[in-house]
A tleap script that builds the chain and sets N, CA, C and O, in Angstrom:
source leaprc.protein.ff14SB
mol = sequence {
  NMET THR ARG LYS VAL LYS LEU SER ASP GLU
  GLU ARG ILE ALA ALA VAL GLN GLU TYR LEU
  ASP GLY LYS GLY SER PHE ARG SER LEU ALA
  MET LYS TYR GLY VAL SER TYR THR CYS ILE
  LYS GLU TRP VAL GLU ARG ALA LYS ALA GLN
  GLY MET LEU LYS LEU MET LEU ARG PHE CYS
  PHE CLEU
}
set mol.1.N position { -12.489 20.003 -8.547 }
set mol.1.CA position { -12.317 18.775 -7.805 }
set mol.1.C position { -10.814 18.355 -8.025 }
set mol.1.O position { -10.205 18.591 -9.068 }
set mol.2.N position { -10.301 17.734 -6.978 }
set mol.2.CA position { -8.914 17.363 -7.108 }
set mol.2.C position { -8.797 15.882 -7.375 }
set mol.2.O position { -9.746 15.138 -7.128 }
set mol.3.N position { -7.664 15.435 -7.871 }
set mol.3.CA position { -7.522 13.967 -8.131 }
set mol.3.C position { -6.210 13.617 -7.414 }
set mol.3.O position { -5.272 14.399 -7.258 }
set mol.4.N position { -6.265 12.294 -6.982 }
set mol.4.CA position { -5.043 11.806 -6.314 }
set mol.4.C position { -3.941 11.456 -7.306 }
set mol.4.O position { -4.203 10.784 -8.303 }
set mol.5.N position { -2.779 11.876 -7.064 }
set mol.5.CA position { -1.631 11.490 -7.804 }
set mol.5.C position { -0.706 10.669 -6.938 }
set mol.5.O position { -0.125 11.158 -5.969 }
set mol.6.N position { -0.590 9.475 -7.291 }
set mol.6.CA position { 0.313 8.619 -6.498 }
set mol.6.C position { 1.600 8.318 -7.140 }
set mol.6.O position { 1.620 7.645 -8.171 }
set mol.7.N position { 2.709 8.783 -6.587 }
set mol.7.CA position { 3.975 8.565 -7.152 }
set mol.7.C position { 4.684 7.349 -6.392 }
set mol.7.O position { 4.372 7.036 -5.243 }
set mol.8.N position { 5.607 6.732 -7.092 }
set mol.8.CA position { 6.349 5.704 -6.449 }
set mol.8.C position { 7.228 6.187 -5.341 }
set mol.8.O position { 7.480 7.392 -5.326 }
set mol.9.N position { 7.698 5.466 -4.470 }
set mol.9.CA position { 8.636 5.860 -3.378 }
set mol.9.C position { 9.921 6.483 -4.059 }
set mol.9.O position { 10.474 7.482 -3.600 }
set mol.10.N position { 10.337 5.838 -5.153 }
set mol.10.CA position { 11.584 6.303 -5.820 }
set mol.10.C position { 11.348 7.697 -6.400 }
set mol.10.O position { 12.243 8.542 -6.380 }
set mol.11.N position { 10.153 7.931 -6.910 }
set mol.11.CA position { 9.916 9.311 -7.513 }
set mol.11.C position { 9.828 10.391 -6.449 }
set mol.11.O position { 10.275 11.514 -6.680 }
set mol.12.N position { 9.263 10.081 -5.290 }
set mol.12.CA position { 9.184 10.978 -4.210 }
set mol.12.C position { 10.548 11.312 -3.704 }
set mol.12.O position { 10.857 12.486 -3.499 }
set mol.13.N position { 11.414 10.279 -3.487 }
set mol.13.CA position { 12.795 10.474 -3.051 }
set mol.13.C position { 13.545 11.278 -4.007 }
set mol.13.O position { 14.229 12.223 -3.615 }
set mol.14.N position { 13.452 10.934 -5.339 }
set mol.14.CA position { 14.042 11.631 -6.381 }
set mol.14.C position { 13.743 13.165 -6.417 }
set mol.14.O position { 14.637 13.994 -6.592 }
set mol.15.N position { 12.428 13.489 -6.240 }
set mol.15.CA position { 11.998 14.878 -6.247 }
set mol.15.C position { 12.623 15.536 -5.052 }
set mol.15.O position { 13.156 16.633 -5.223 }
set mol.16.N position { 12.618 14.995 -3.879 }
set mol.16.CA position { 13.249 15.677 -2.776 }
set mol.16.C position { 14.726 15.823 -2.937 }
set mol.16.O position { 15.286 16.880 -2.647 }
set mol.17.N position { 15.364 14.785 -3.393 }
set mol.17.CA position { 16.868 14.849 -3.601 }
set mol.17.C position { 17.180 15.889 -4.650 }
set mol.17.O position { 18.159 16.621 -4.508 }
set mol.18.N position { 16.408 15.977 -5.665 }
set mol.18.CA position { 16.646 17.121 -6.640 }
set mol.18.C position { 16.547 18.480 -6.026 }
set mol.18.O position { 17.342 19.373 -6.318 }
set mol.19.N position { 15.570 18.633 -5.174 }
set mol.19.CA position { 15.397 19.970 -4.543 }
set mol.19.C position { 16.636 20.192 -3.587 }
set mol.19.O position { 17.283 21.239 -3.621 }
set mol.20.N position { 16.932 19.137 -2.721 }
set mol.20.CA position { 18.077 19.368 -1.848 }
set mol.20.C position { 19.453 19.549 -2.523 }
set mol.20.O position { 20.373 20.127 -1.943 }
set mol.21.N position { 19.568 19.032 -3.778 }
set mol.21.CA position { 20.742 19.245 -4.531 }
set mol.21.C position { 20.718 20.540 -5.375 }
set mol.21.O position { 21.633 20.808 -6.153 }
set mol.22.N position { 19.694 21.292 -5.204 }
set mol.22.CA position { 19.561 22.608 -5.918 }
set mol.22.C position { 19.326 22.479 -7.377 }
set mol.22.O position { 19.686 23.376 -8.140 }
set mol.23.N position { 18.711 21.356 -7.815 }
set mol.23.CA position { 18.461 21.108 -9.239 }
set mol.23.C position { 16.990 21.536 -9.652 }
set mol.23.O position { 16.569 21.355 -10.794 }
set mol.24.N position { 16.276 22.088 -8.691 }
set mol.24.CA position { 14.953 22.663 -9.128 }
set mol.24.C position { 14.262 23.314 -7.880 }
set mol.24.O position { 14.591 23.056 -6.722 }
set mol.25.N position { 13.344 24.122 -8.215 }
set mol.25.CA position { 12.474 24.744 -7.112 }
set mol.25.C position { 11.317 23.964 -6.855 }
set mol.25.O position { 11.032 23.014 -7.584 }
set mol.26.N position { 10.591 24.306 -5.824 }
set mol.26.CA position { 9.339 23.512 -5.501 }
set mol.26.C position { 8.471 23.558 -6.656 }
set mol.26.O position { 7.889 22.534 -7.015 }
set mol.27.N position { 8.324 24.724 -7.310 }
set mol.27.CA position { 7.385 24.806 -8.435 }
set mol.27.C position { 7.840 23.978 -9.628 }
set mol.27.O position { 7.069 23.188 -10.172 }
set mol.28.N position { 9.043 24.152 -10.018 }
set mol.28.CA position { 9.575 23.394 -11.143 }
set mol.28.C position { 9.424 21.910 -10.938 }
set mol.28.O position { 8.983 21.183 -11.829 }
set mol.29.N position { 9.804 21.455 -9.721 }
set mol.29.CA position { 9.683 20.015 -9.502 }
set mol.29.C position { 8.259 19.544 -9.421 }
set mol.29.O position { 7.968 18.427 -9.848 }
set mol.30.N position { 7.354 20.342 -8.891 }
set mol.30.CA position { 5.960 19.963 -8.900 }
set mol.30.C position { 5.423 19.787 -10.334 }
set mol.30.O position { 4.679 18.849 -10.624 }
set mol.31.N position { 5.830 20.735 -11.240 }
set mol.31.CA position { 5.396 20.532 -12.649 }
set mol.31.C position { 5.976 19.338 -13.242 }
set mol.31.O position { 5.295 18.628 -13.982 }
set mol.32.N position { 7.261 19.052 -12.951 }
set mol.32.CA position { 7.954 17.861 -13.533 }
set mol.32.C position { 7.329 16.507 -13.098 }
set mol.32.O position { 7.215 15.562 -13.878 }
set mol.33.N position { 6.924 16.476 -11.775 }
set mol.33.CA position { 6.397 15.203 -11.277 }
set mol.33.C position { 4.849 15.179 -11.220 }
set mol.33.O position { 4.266 14.167 -10.832 }
set mol.34.N position { 4.154 16.339 -11.624 }
set mol.34.CA position { 2.647 16.325 -11.800 }
set mol.34.C position { 1.939 16.357 -10.386 }
set mol.34.O position { 0.841 15.819 -10.240 }
set mol.35.N position { 2.588 16.997 -9.350 }
set mol.35.CA position { 1.917 17.142 -8.157 }
set mol.35.C position { 1.898 18.650 -7.791 }
set mol.35.O position { 2.442 19.472 -8.529 }
set mol.36.N position { 1.269 19.005 -6.649 }
set mol.36.CA position { 1.170 20.396 -6.332 }
set mol.36.C position { 2.543 20.860 -5.682 }
set mol.36.O position { 3.389 20.089 -5.229 }
set mol.37.N position { 2.627 22.260 -5.709 }
set mol.37.CA position { 3.776 22.861 -5.090 }
set mol.37.C position { 3.869 22.526 -3.559 }
set mol.37.O position { 4.953 22.256 -3.043 }
set mol.38.N position { 2.771 22.550 -2.899 }
set mol.38.CA position { 2.752 22.238 -1.464 }
set mol.38.C position { 3.128 20.839 -1.196 }
set mol.38.O position { 3.652 20.543 -0.122 }
set mol.39.N position { 2.878 19.916 -2.157 }
set mol.39.CA position { 3.278 18.494 -1.957 }
set mol.39.C position { 4.763 18.406 -1.845 }
set mol.39.O position { 5.288 17.861 -0.874 }
set mol.40.N position { 5.477 18.952 -2.858 }
set mol.40.CA position { 6.935 18.899 -2.868 }
set mol.40.C position { 7.445 19.565 -1.552 }
set mol.40.O position { 8.322 19.014 -0.888 }
set mol.41.N position { 6.907 20.718 -1.190 }
set mol.41.CA position { 7.321 21.380 -0.014 }
set mol.41.C position { 7.232 20.498 1.232 }
set mol.41.O position { 8.170 20.406 2.023 }
set mol.42.N position { 6.010 19.821 1.387 }
set mol.42.CA position { 5.773 19.023 2.544 }
set mol.42.C position { 6.767 17.844 2.516 }
set mol.42.O position { 7.338 17.482 3.545 }
set mol.43.N position { 6.969 17.245 1.306 }
set mol.43.CA position { 7.976 16.107 1.289 }
set mol.43.C position { 9.316 16.556 1.784 }
set mol.43.O position { 9.913 15.876 2.619 }
set mol.44.N position { 9.829 17.691 1.300 }
set mol.44.CA position { 11.123 18.174 1.705 }
set mol.44.C position { 11.160 18.431 3.250 }
set mol.44.O position { 12.096 18.037 3.946 }
set mol.45.N position { 10.125 19.091 3.720 }
set mol.45.CA position { 10.048 19.299 5.191 }
set mol.45.C position { 10.019 17.994 5.960 }
set mol.45.O position { 10.677 17.857 6.991 }
set mol.46.N position { 9.290 17.081 5.482 }
set mol.46.CA position { 9.154 15.744 6.195 }
set mol.46.C position { 10.496 15.007 6.214 }
set mol.46.O position { 10.931 14.422 7.206 }
set mol.47.N position { 11.168 15.093 4.926 }
set mol.47.CA position { 12.473 14.376 4.810 }
set mol.47.C position { 13.507 15.004 5.720 }
set mol.47.O position { 14.306 14.299 6.336 }
set mol.48.N position { 13.498 16.296 5.807 }
set mol.48.CA position { 14.472 16.968 6.667 }
set mol.48.C position { 14.236 16.732 8.145 }
set mol.48.O position { 15.189 16.639 8.918 }
set mol.49.N position { 12.975 16.635 8.549 }
set mol.49.CA position { 12.625 16.424 10.019 }
set mol.49.C position { 12.683 14.944 10.368 }
set mol.49.O position { 13.175 14.604 11.444 }
set mol.50.N position { 12.187 14.021 9.483 }
set mol.50.CA position { 12.020 12.661 9.862 }
set mol.50.C position { 12.804 11.682 9.019 }
set mol.50.O position { 12.789 10.487 9.314 }
set mol.51.N position { 13.477 12.127 7.997 }
set mol.51.CA position { 14.257 11.207 7.095 }
set mol.51.C position { 13.469 10.847 5.878 }
set mol.51.O position { 12.257 11.038 5.782 }
set mol.52.N position { 14.244 10.302 4.930 }
set mol.52.CA position { 13.633 9.943 3.612 }
set mol.52.C position { 12.639 8.799 3.676 }
set mol.52.O position { 11.745 8.684 2.838 }
set mol.53.N position { 12.815 7.932 4.712 }
set mol.53.CA position { 11.820 6.796 4.830 }
set mol.53.C position { 10.353 7.243 5.009 }
set mol.53.O position { 9.411 6.567 4.594 }
set mol.54.N position { 10.215 8.412 5.646 }
set mol.54.CA position { 8.835 8.953 5.870 }
set mol.54.C position { 8.169 9.320 4.669 }
set mol.54.O position { 6.963 9.559 4.727 }
set mol.55.N position { 8.839 9.407 3.481 }
set mol.55.CA position { 8.124 9.758 2.238 }
set mol.55.C position { 7.429 8.560 1.665 }
set mol.55.O position { 6.620 8.729 0.753 }
set mol.56.N position { 7.671 7.422 2.108 }
set mol.56.CA position { 7.131 6.258 1.460 }
set mol.56.C position { 5.582 6.103 1.781 }
set mol.56.O position { 5.108 6.446 2.864 }
set mol.57.N position { 4.890 5.597 0.822 }
set mol.57.CA position { 3.528 5.321 0.897 }
set mol.57.C position { 2.564 6.566 1.284 }
set mol.57.O position { 1.595 6.475 2.037 }
set mol.58.N position { 2.970 7.657 0.682 }
set mol.58.CA position { 2.192 8.873 0.801 }
set mol.58.C position { 1.610 9.229 -0.552 }
set mol.58.O position { 2.090 8.753 -1.580 }
set mol.59.N position { 0.567 10.073 -0.562 }
set mol.59.CA position { 0.006 10.572 -1.752 }
set mol.59.C position { -0.253 11.993 -1.584 }
set mol.59.O position { -0.178 12.509 -0.469 }
set mol.60.N position { -0.548 12.648 -2.611 }
set mol.60.CA position { -0.870 14.176 -2.630 }
set mol.60.C position { -2.125 14.427 -3.597 }
set mol.60.O position { -2.419 13.671 -4.522 }
set mol.61.N position { -2.751 15.466 -3.294 }
set mol.61.CA position { -3.867 15.892 -4.211 }
set mol.61.C position { -3.387 16.848 -5.124 }
set mol.61.O position { -2.561 17.696 -4.789 }
set mol.62.N position { -3.899 16.755 -6.366 }
set mol.62.CA position { -3.505 17.606 -7.431 }
set mol.62.C position { -4.728 18.518 -7.739 }
set mol.62.O position { -4.660 19.362 -8.632 }
savepdb mol mol.pdb
quit
C-alpha cells in the first residue's frame, strides 16, 4: 500500500531547482525528499512545460 507524502511548495520547487542545477539525479533527490523517482521526474517535466507555479498544491504517492 502506498502512502501520501505531501511536501511544501518550497520543497517541491527546491527539488526541481536542484535537478535543473545538476545537483542531483531523479533518484538521489527522490531519496532526499522522501518521494518516488517518478514524482521528481513529473515535477521537473511539469516545471519545464508549464512553469514552477504548476508545482504548487500537488502530492505524490510513496
